[in-house]
C-alpha positions in Angstrom: -16.2 16.1 15.8 -18.9 13.6 16.9 -19.6 10.5 14.9 -22.3 7.8 15.5 -21.1 4.4 16.5 -22.7 1.5 14.4 -23.2 -2.1 15.3 -22.2 -5.0 13.0 -25.6 -4.8 11.3 -24.9 -1.2 10.2 -27.4 0.3 12.6 -26.7 3.1 15.0 -26.1 2.1 18.6 -27.3 5.4 20.0 -23.8 6.3 21.1 -21.3 8.7 19.6 -17.5 9.1 19.8 -15.5 12.3 19.7 -12.9 12.3 16.9 -10.0 14.6 16.8 -10.3 17.5 14.3 -6.5 17.5 14.0 -6.7 13.9 12.5 -10.0 13.5 10.9 -10.9 17.0 10.0 -7.9 18.7 8.3 -7.5 19.9 4.8 -6.0 16.9 3.0 -2.5 17.5 1.7 -2.3 15.8 -1.8 1.5 16.2 -2.0 2.0 14.4 1.4 -0.3 11.6 0.3 1.5 11.3 -3.1 4.9 11.0 -1.4 3.8 8.5 1.2 2.1 6.3 -1.4 5.1 6.6 -3.7 7.4 5.5 -0.9 5.1 2.5 0.0 5.0 1.3 -3.6 8.8 1.8 -4.0 9.5 -0.3 -0.9 7.5 -3.2 -2.5 9.9 -3.3 -5.4 12.6 -6.0 -5.1 15.1 -4.2 -7.4 16.7 -7.5 -8.5 16.5 -6.8 -12.2 19.7 -7.3 -14.1 20.9 -7.3 -17.8 24.3 -8.3 -18.9 26.6 -5.6 -20.1 29.3 -5.9 -22.7 31.9 -7.0 -20.2 29.7 -9.8 -18.9 28.8 -11.5 -22.2 30.6 -14.8 -23.0 32.4 -14.5 -26.3 35.7 -13.7 -28.0 37.1 -10.3 -27.9 39.0 -10.6 -31.2 38.3 -8.1 -33.9 35.7 -9.8 -36.2 36.7 -8.1 -39.4 39.3 -5.7 -40.8 38.9 -2.1 -40.2 38.6 -0.9 -43.8 37.5 -2.1 -47.1 34.4 -4.2 -46.2 31.9 -1.5 -47.3 30.2 -1.8 -43.9 30.7 0.0 -40.5 33.8 -0.8 -38.6 33.3 -3.4 -35.8 35.4 -4.8 -33.0 34.3 -7.5 -30.5 31.3 -9.7 -31.2 30.1 -8.7 -27.8 29.4 -5.2 -29.0 25.9 -4.0 -28.1 25.0 -3.3 -31.7 25.2 -7.1 -32.5 22.5 -9.6 -31.7 23.6 -11.4 -28.5 25.8 -8.6 -27.5 25.8 -6.8 -24.2 23.0 -4.3 -23.4 23.7 -0.6 -23.3 22.8 1.0 -19.9 20.8 -2.1 -18.9 19.2 -2.4 -15.5 21.3 -3.3 -12.5 20.2 -4.4 -9.0 19.3 -1.3 -6.9 17.1 -0.2 -4.1 14.1 2.0 -4.9 13.5 3.1 -1.3 13.9 6.7 -0.3 13.6 8.6 3.0 10.5 10.4 4.1 10.2 12.4 7.3 8.0 11.0 10.1 6.1 14.2 10.2 5.3 14.0 6.5 4.1 10.4 6.9 1.8 11.4 9.8 0.4 14.3 7.7 -0.2 11.9 4.8 -2.2 9.4 7.1 -4.2 12.3 8.6 -4.9 13.6 5.1 -6.1 10.1 3.9 -8.4 9.7 6.9 -9.8 13.2 6.5 -10.3 12.5 2.8 -12.3 9.4 3.6 -14.3 11.4 6.2 -15.1 14.1 3.6 -16.2 11.4 1.1 -18.4 9.8 3.8 -16.7 6.4 3.4 -15.3 6.1 6.9 -17.4 4.6 9.7 -17.0 3.7 13.4 -18.2 0.3 14.4 -18.4 -1.1 17.9 -15.9 -3.8 18.8 -16.9 -7.3 17.8 -15.4 -10.8 17.9 -16.0 -14.2 16.2 -16.2 -17.4 18.2 -14.0 -19.1 15.7 -12.4 -18.4 12.3 -15.2 -18.4 9.8 -15.3 -16.7 6.5 -19.0 -17.2 6.3 -19.6 -15.3 9.6 -17.2 -12.5 8.5 -19.1 -12.1 5.2 -22.3 -11.7 7.3 -20.6 -8.8 9.1 -19.7 -7.2 5.8 -23.2 -7.7 4.5 -24.6 -6.0 7.6 -22.3 -3.0 7.0 -23.1 -2.9 3.3 -19.6 -3.8 2.2 -20.0 -7.2 0.7 -19.2 -6.0 -2.9 -16.7 -3.2 -1.9 -13.1 -3.0 -1.1 -13.0 -2.5 2.6 -10.3 -1.9 5.3 -11.2 -2.9 8.8 -8.9 -1.5 11.5 -8.6 -3.4 14.8 -7.5 -2.0 18.2 -5.8 -5.2 19.2 -4.7 -8.5 17.6 -7.7 -10.8 16.9 -6.8 -14.0 15.1 -10.4 -15.1 14.6 -11.3 -11.9 12.7 -8.0 -11.8 10.8 -8.2 -15.5 9.7 -11.8 -15.2 8.7 -11.0 -12.3 6.3 -7.9 -13.8 4.8 -9.7 -15.6 2.0 -11.6 -12.5 0.8 -9.8 -10.6 -1.9 -11.7 -7.3 -1.4 -11.3 -7.1 2.4 -8.3 -6.3 4.4 -7.9 -6.4 8.2 -5.1 -4.5 10.0 -4.1 -3.3 13.4 -4.2 0.4 14.1 -0.4 0.3 14.3 -0.2 -1.1 10.8 -2.4 1.6 9.2 -0.8 3.2 6.2 -1.8 5.9 3.7 -1.8 3.4 0.8 -4.1 0.9 2.6 -6.5 3.7 3.5 -6.7 5.1 -0.1 -6.8 1.6 -1.6 -10.0 0.8 0.2 -13.4 2.0 -1.0 -14.6 2.1 2.6 -12.7 2.3 5.9 -14.1 0.8 9.1 -12.5 1.8 12.4 -13.5 -0.4 15.3 -14.1 1.6 18.4 -11.1 0.1 20.2 -8.7 1.3 17.5 -9.4 5.0 17.9 -7.3 5.6 20.9 -4.2 4.0 19.3 -4.8 5.9 16.0 -5.0 9.2 17.7 -2.0 8.4 19.9 0.1 7.4 16.9 -0.9 10.5 14.8 -0.8 13.2 17.4 2.9 12.8 18.3 
């Protein structure tokens, strides 16, 4: 699969790169994508929620009224869940929401997400670029050249580049990651995905194992 390489102004450079059909041209697996995104979101949950149960409420355990003859339902401790201020029945307790997902399934999910973006025409290859210094203004010019100034974008770098990363940090709709940090959620969360030329080798190496 050959794809044209663009410059930072969004124009074709006259060069093409060969992309792996096994990564960028497969039939997307919706189930694999669902599981990987579900795991990513589950891992973001702290799971520190807690409600006090009956045994944890401060209060007397004496029987608050006699068993019979009151005309109302029998009742024991004031800490009973049926009373205001009592313990909560089956309340939340701290727990981990994470679950295991096989590496092969995660690779399939990322391949499916990249292939889906390719089918939609929202994935592009851009030649490597650098900024002389961290500058949000200069980074915005790059986005404008690529037609992404008003879109959620994901830019994938081949190697660490602090100037590009720091320049994008103030922009809510733009995310910059290394090819080793690429995830199914980040791919699908972006309207457009931009792969720098230098990131392709690492992506194909990570996903072809």
